[in-house]
C-alpha positions in Angstrom: 0.0 0.0 0.0 1.5 3.3 -1.0 1.7 6.2 1.5 -1.1 8.2 -0.2 -3.5 5.3 0.0 -2.5 4.6 3.6 -3.3 8.2 4.5 -6.7 8.1 2.7 -7.8 4.8 4.2 -6.3 4.7 7.7 -5.9 8.3 9.0 -9.7 9.1 8.9 -10.2 6.3 11.4 -8.0 7.9 14.0 -11.0 9.4 15.9 -12.7 6.1 16.2 -9.5 4.4 17.2 -8.9 7.0 19.9 -12.4 6.5 21.3 -11.9 2.7 21.6 -8.5 3.2 23.2 -9.8 5.7 25.7 -12.7 3.4 26.6 -10.3 0.6 27.4 -7.5 2.6 29.0 -9.5 5.4 30.6 -6.6 7.8 30.1 -6.1 10.4 27.4 -2.3 10.1 27.2 -2.4 6.3 27.3 -5.1 6.3 24.6 -3.1 8.7 22.4 0.0 6.6 22.8 -1.9 3.4 21.9 -3.3 5.0 18.8 0.2 6.1 17.8 1.5 2.6 18.4 -1.3 1.3 16.2 -0.3 3.5 13.4 3.3 2.5 13.7 2.4 -1.1 13.6 0.1 -0.6 10.6 2.8 1.4 8.8 5.3 -1.4 9.3 2.9 -3.9 7.7 1.5 -1.5 5.1 2.4 -3.9 2.2 0.0 -6.5 3.6 -2.9 -4.0 4.3 -4.3 -4.1 0.7 -6.0 -7.4 1.6 -7.9 -6.0 4.6 -11.5 -5.8 3.7 -12.7 -3.8 6.7 -10.0 -1.4 7.9 -12.0 -0.1 10.9 -12.6 -3.6 12.3 -9.0 -4.7 11.6 -7.6 -1.6 13.2 -9.8 -1.8 16.3 -8.9 -5.5 16.7 -5.2 -4.7 16.6 -5.7 -1.6 18.9 -7.7 -3.7 21.5 -4.8 -6.1 21.7 -2.3 -3.3 22.1 -4.4 -1.8 24.9 -4.7 -5.1 26.7 -0.9 -5.5 26.4 -0.5 -2.1 28.0 -2.8 -3.0 30.8 -1.0 -6.3 31.4 2.4 -4.6 31.3 1.2 -2.0 33.8 -0.1 -4.8 36.2 3.2 -6.6 36.0 5.1 -3.4 36.6 3.0 -2.6 39.7 3.7 -6.1 41.2 7.4 -5.9 40.4 7.8 -2.6 42.3 6.3 -3.8 45.5 8.7 -4.3 48.3 7.1 -7.1 50.3 8.7 -9.1 52.9 9.6 -12.6 51.9 6.9 -15.2 52.2 3.9 -12.9 51.8 2.0 -14.0 48.7 0.7 -11.5 46.2 -3.0 -11.9 45.5 -3.5 -13.3 42.1 -7.3 -13.1 42.1 -7.4 -10.1 39.8 -9.2 -11.1 36.6 -7.2 -10.8 33.3 -7.6 -7.5 31.5 -9.6 -9.0 28.6 -12.2 -10.3 31.2 -12.3 -6.9 32.8 -13.0 -5.4 29.4 -15.7 -7.9 28.6 -17.3 -7.3 32.0 -17.2 -3.6 31.5 -18.8 -4.0 28.0 -21.5 -6.3 29.3 -22.3 -3.9 32.1 -22.6 -1.0 29.6 -24.8 -3.1 27.4 -27.0 -3.9 30.4 -27.3 -0.2 31.3 -28.4 0.5 27.7 -31.0 -2.2 27.9 -32.3 -0.9 31.2 -32.6 2.6 29.7 -34.6 1.1 26.8 -37.2 -0.6 29.1 -40.6 1.0 29.3 -40.9 3.7 31.9 -42.8 1.7 34.6 -40.5 -1.3 34.2 -37.4 0.8 34.4 -38.7 2.6 37.5 -39.5 -0.6 39.4 -36.2 -2.2 38.3 -34.3 0.8 39.6 -36.1 0.8 42.9 -35.9 -2.9 43.5 -32.5 -3.7 42.2 -30.4 -0.6 42.5 -32.1 1.0 45.6 -32.8 -2.3 47.2 -36.3 -1.4 48.2 -38.8 -4.1 49.4 -42.0 -4.7 47.4 -44.2 -2.9 50.0 -41.9 0.1 49.9 -42.1 0.3 46.1 -45.9 -0.1 46.1 -46.1 2.7 48.6 -44.0 5.0 46.5 -45.6 4.2 43.1 -49.1 3.3 44.0 -48.9 0.1 42.0 -50.5 -3.1 43.4 -48.2 -5.8 44.6 -49.2 -8.1 41.7 -48.8 -5.4 39.1 -45.3 -4.6 40.6 -44.3 -8.3 40.4 -45.5 -8.6 36.8 -43.5 -5.5 35.8 -40.4 -6.8 37.4 -40.8 -10.2 35.9 -41.3 -8.8 32.4 -38.3 -6.5 32.8 -36.0 -9.3 34.1 -37.2 -11.6 31.3 -36.5 -8.9 28.7 -33.1 -8.1 30.1 -32.1 -11.7 30.4 -33.2 -12.5 26.8 -31.4 -9.5 25.4 -28.2 -10.3 27.3 -28.3 -13.9 26.2 -28.6 -12.8 22.6 -25.6 -10.5 23.0 -23.4 -13.0 24.9 
């Protein structure tokens, strides 16, 4: 791929790449560095990029891996700098970065689905699940009957479960 074509195809995607990197890394400088590393990597293999059918998807895939490598490297660097007395184990219960990312994406997807619920369902889900209110407290606040409240919650949970299963 010649430099002009590279500029025409790949540079317009920089904004999208930055958003993805910022979402994963949650830091402006780290996201900018990751995007820059992506472009260096793409430039180094520019002769092979003519076969890429979807540049955005390919670039995001490579960028995601670069970001996860940065997160892993940062985690290793943090554990190496700890001065712990001998014999004290370091907790290894932290999930890997790709699982953290998948969890974060699933949580955001769930939030979107909750926002898309009908008003009454969204309201009772918020009160029951997020505020932890009992059924009688919710009926007192909303004026809904206990049966209607249970039906709304059941429908909302069923909808959310179905949509999350379709996504996962």
